[in-house]
N, C-alpha and C positions, 0 to 999 in steps of 0.2 A: 485522510486520517486526522483525528483530533490532535491538536498540539499537546505536548507534554513538557512540563517543567516543574521544578520544585525549589523554593528558596531555602528549604530546610531539609537537606538530605538525611536519610535514616539508614541504620544498619539492618541487616536481615534478622528477623526474630530468631532467637535460639530454638533449634529443633525444627524449624520450618525448612522445606525443601529449597536448597540454594540453587544457583545457576550452573554449578559444575555437574558433569556427567561422565559416563564411560568414554564417550568420544573425546572429550577434552583431556581427560587424564591420559589417554593413549597417545595424544599428539606430542607431548613433551613441551617444555617451556619455550625453547627457542623456536620451534615451529609455530607455537601460539603467538609468540612475539612478532614473528614475521607476518603471520596472518593479520594481526592487529595493525601493523604498520601498513600493509597493503590496503586494508579497508579504510584506514584514516586518510591515506594519501589519495586513494581513488575518490573518496568523498570530497576532499578539498579541491581536487582538480575540477570536479564537476561544479562545485560552488563557484569557482573562479570563472568557468565558462558561462554560467548563467548570469553572473553579475558584471562581466566585462564586455558582453556583447551589445550592451546598450549604453547610452550616454547618461550622465548624472541626473537629468530631469526625469528619466524613466525609472531610475533607482529610487528617487524620492517620491514619485507619484503613487497614489493609491489607484490601481487600475480597476478595482472593484471593491465595494464595501465588504465583500466576503473574504478579501485577502489583505495581507499586510503589504506595506511598501517593501520592495526587495531589499532595501538597505536595513530594514528592521530584521529580516530573516538573517542577513549576513552577520550582524552584531550579536543576535540571539544565539546563533550557532557557536560563536566564540565564548559567549557568557556561560552557556551550558557546559562547554568543555572545561572552562575554568572552574566552574562550580563543582563538577564531579571529579575531574582528573587532578587538578591542582589543589583545590581546597580539601575535598573529601578523601581522595586516595592518598595524596602526598602530604596533607596536613599543612599546606602553605597559607600564608595570609592572603586576603583578597586583594587583587590588583586594582579593581575599580568598583568598590562596594556601592558607590553612589548610583551606578547604573543598573543594579540588580532589579529594582522595581520596574524600570522602564522595559526590561526584556523578560519580565515574568509574564508568560502567556495567560496566567489565570488572573493577574491583576488588571490587565487592560485588554479589552476586546479588540479584535482586528479593526473594527470600524473607527475606534478612537486612537489607534496607534500613530496615524500621521500627525496628530496634534501634540505628540510627546516630543521632548527635547532629544531627538535621536542623534546618534553619532553621525557626522557627515560621512560620505562614502569612503574617502581616503583614510579617515581616522578609524572607521569600522574595520577596514582591511588591515590596518596596522595592528589594531587590537587583536583581531582574530589570528594574525600571523604570529604575534608575540606569544599568545596563549599556546598556539600549536608548537612553537619551538620549545617551550617549557614542558609541554605535555609529552613530547617525544623523549625528553630527558627522563621524565617520570616512567614512561614505558620501558626504557632501557634498564631502569633500576628496580622495577617491581617484580616481586616473586609471585608466580601464578598459582602456587600451591602453598598451603600452610594454614588453611582453616578460615581465612577471611572471605566471606561469601562474595563481597563486591569485587574482589580481584581474582578469585578462583577461576581458572581457565581464561583469564583475561576479560571477564564479563564486562567490567566498567568501560574498557576500551571498545569492545564490541557494541555496547549500548550507545556510546557516543558516536561511533561510525554510523550506526543505524539511525540515530537521531538526526545527524547531518543529512543523510540520504533522504530521510522523510521530508526534511525541509527543502531539499533540492527538488523533490517531486512537487511540493507545494509551490516553489518558485517557478517550476515549469508550468504549472496550472496558471500562475499569474501571467506568464508569457503568452499562454493561449488566450487569456482574457484581454491582454493588452491590445490596444488599437494602434496601428501604425505599420510601417514596412517590416518585412521579414528580418528577424535578427538572428535566428537559429537555423542551421541547416544540418542535415544528416542524410546518408544514403537510404533509399527505400529498401524494405525487405525484398528478398529474392522472389520473383514471380513463381507461382506453382500452377499446375493444371487445375481446372475447376474441381472442387471436391465432389466426388460421386460415391463416397463410401456410405455405410449404414447411417441412417439418421439418428439412431439412438442405440444405447448400450444397456443391457440388463445387468444390474448390480445385484448379486445374490443377497438374500437375507441372512441374518446371523450376527454374531458379535464381531467387533473389531476394536483395536486400541486407538483411541482418539487423544490428541494432545501429545505432550512429551515431558519426560522427566530427565532426559539425558542430553538433549541438544544444548551445547554449552552457552550459546548466546541467545537462546529463546527467551522471550519476554514473559512477564508474569502471567498474562492472560492466556498464554499457550499451555500453561502448566496446571496440574500435573497430568501425566498419562493416566488414562482411566478407560474402562471397558464400556462400550455402548452396544446396545442391541438395535439392529436396524432391519426393518421389514424390506423385502425385495422391492426394487423400483427400477424404472427406466430413466436414463438421463441423456440429454442431447450429446452426441459424439463431439460436436464442435459448438462454439458459441453462436448465438443468434446473429445473423448477418444483417447488414444494411439492406440488402435486397429483400430478405424476409420481412424486415420491419417496415419496408415501404408497402408491402401488401396490407399490413395492419393500417397504415395511413390511408391507403386507397380505399379500404373498406369502411372508412369513417370511424376508425377506432377512437379518435379523440373527440368524437361527437356523440358517443354512445355510453351512457352512464352504466350500462350493464357490466362493463368490463372493469370498472374502477372501484377501488376502495373509496368509501365516501369521503374520507379526508383528502385523498388524491384527486377525486373529481372536483371537490371544492377548490383545491389549489390550482388545478389547471384552468378552471373557469375564471378564477380571480385574476390570474396572471396571463390569460390569453395564450396559453401554451398549446401548440398544435403540432409540434415535431421535436425531435431531439435538439438540444441546445447547439447553436452555431449553424443549423440548417435553415435554408430558405428555398422557396419554390420560385423558379424563374425560367421562362421560356419552355415550359412543359417538362422540366427536369429538376431534380433536387440538387442544390449546391450546398457546400459547407465552407466555413472559414477555418483554416488550420494553420496556426502559427503565422498569421499574416498573409496567407495565400488562400485565394478562393478557388475551389476545384469542384468538379462533379463528384457527388457522393459515390464512392466505389462499392458496387453491390456485393463484392466477394469478401469485404472486410467485416469483422465483428462490429456490430453497432456500438457507438461510443457516445458518452455524454447523455445518458438517460438516467432518470431518477429511479428509485425503488418503485414508486407508484407507476411509472411508465413500464418498467419491466414486469411488474405484477399484472398490469392491465393486458399487456401483450400475451402473457402466459395464459390468462383466462380466455382471451379471445381465441387462442390456439387450442383451447380445450385441455390445457395442461396447467402446471403450477411452477413456482420457483422451488428449487431443491432446498431442503433445510441445510443448515451448516453441517450437521452430522452427515447427511447424505453426500454433500459435496466432498467432505474430507475422506469418506470411505471410497468414493469413486476415484479420488486422487491418490490414495496411499495404500489401499488394501491389496495385498497380493494373495489371490486364492490358492496358489500353489504351495505357499508356506504358511499362510494364515497370519503373517505379520504385517505391520504397517511400515512402509518405506518413508525415508525422509522426503523424497520427491516422487512424482509419478514414475519417472524412469529408473529410480533406484536411490542409492545413498550418495552418489557422487554429486559434488557441487555443480550448479548449472553451468553449461557451456553454450557456445553460440549455436550448436546443433540441437539443443534441448528446448530453448524458449527465447522469446523476444523480450529481453530485459536490459536494464542499464542505460537507457536512452541511446542505444546504438542506432535506433531508428526513431522517427518522430511520428509514428503511426502504428496501428496494429498490423500484423501480417495477415495475408489472406487465409481464410479457413482452409484447413488441410495442410498447413505448413508444419514444420518440425515433427515429422513422424517419429523421430528418435526420442521425443519427449512424451510419448503416449504412456498412459498408465497400463498396468498388466491386463486390465479389462478392455483396453483399446480406446479409452476416452482421450481426446486430443486437446491440446492447448489449454490445459488447466492452469498452467503457470505462465505468466506473462501476457502480453497483448492487452487485455482489459481486466480490471477488477470486476468480479462477478457478484452481483447482488444475490443474497440468499433470503429465504423466508424467515430467518431467525432473528430474534432480538439479541442484543449484545449482553450476555450474562456470564457469570463466573462458572468455571468448571467445579465439580465437587472437590473439595480440598484446596481450593484457591487460597493463596497467601499473597498479599500485596508485597512487591519487591522491585526496586528499592524504595519506592514511594507510592502512596495510594493514588496520587494524581495521574499516574500513567494510565491506569485502567479502571480502578475501583470506582472512582467518582462518576464514571460514564455508564456503569451497568444499569440496565433497565430497558423498558419498552420504547424509550424515545429514539434509540439508535438501532439500525439494522446492520447486520454483519455482511461484509464483502470479503471474498476470498480470491486467492490466486495471484494477485499482483498484476500490474500493467506494464506496458513498454517503458514507462517512466520509473519503474521500481528497480533499484539495484539489487543484485543477488544477495548482498549481505542482509537486506531487509525483506527477504522473501523466502518462505519455506512452505512445505506442505502443511505445517501447523500454524502458519502466520495468520493472524486475525486483524482485519481492518474493520472500521465501523464509521457510520455517518448517519446524519438525519435522512429520512426517506425522501425529502424534497431535493436533495443535493444533486446537481447535474454538471457542475463545472469540473468535478473530479473525472478521472479517466475510467469511467464505469460502463460496463455492459452486463451481459447475463447469458445464461443458458436455462432451459426449462427441463422439467421432469414430470413423471406421472407414476402413480402406484402400479406395481406389477399386476395387481388383481384387477 
């Protein structure tokens, strides 16, 4: 996901749809306060794990020009929390105004951040911890109802928890790009029998409600809820697997321009790309590097670390296409029995360990066919968690979109340069993953935890 920050917070325009909704109002202030505390605490524990498992040189190093040094992310997390919760919500004076420009994601690209006068690791930790202590005092004294859009339903605290978790995912990507011995461990997902269910699911045509106007912590690009008309289509029941993708490789998929968008074909030729990132062919089999460990590519897992161009080429080779963002959301949320759109494929309950592979509980996707309790009403599986799924759609605003609380979160990225990804990966925390959540990136990006599924017209 593209980073977000703003040196000049704004308030919600009068009359525009704010972040509060029926769900938030029904929860009550103390339940919301507890939810915000859990989300902030969970995010900070994960940040600590990702920054304490390596020595200082690895925190200071830039492991790829696509990524920031880990120590930049650490202080940036604290700076954003100070900016929004201490200065904007509580109206307090800036603690370290001299570092604002250093940790403004729009002022300095990732490639140039190592050359900035970054806070050393221990100082960055102290700063983030001091901000957090003060932010928890603000949380304790903030009223969640009263007409102020930024604090209604605890939105500002939810926004900061999501921001930290998004950077935690970014830091996990940095760990994947890092060279060196294994630093992170986690149990593997539970094994499941080979998936032998239907290859695809028919999604009926007709209207459905896309987006949300009531999810209390939904971000601006998920809003507002609106009706969409969708023609009937078929969609893969499970994500495309490594085994299926190897058939594309074996058939010369990377050597045949017929399957590729012209820009994608030019890109893979220029950069000599012949397989998903981190894969290599050795001894007659495909191997991959995963968080410092080299292993045989598991055929039953969803394919990972592929660009939009690679996903699109595979879909064409298979005689199919990528689903649009609208199709993906209808497959994930539409309940034909009631005609309404659920929060998640399985219903309105928050994600649990039986629903989806989320929250860095594992460091890999689960085999396809896992999490039957997370299926949509139509029977589509693993739409949430495991891998971000590329869609055919450009990142564009919904009808009635209003930027909130700052245009740099979404508005400046709208356009054909970015493609939408949906569903979240194993690296996404539940607080930053919903049936309406929208991710976006350049179509060449592969270091992200991205995969896909395919679709076809019903006709």
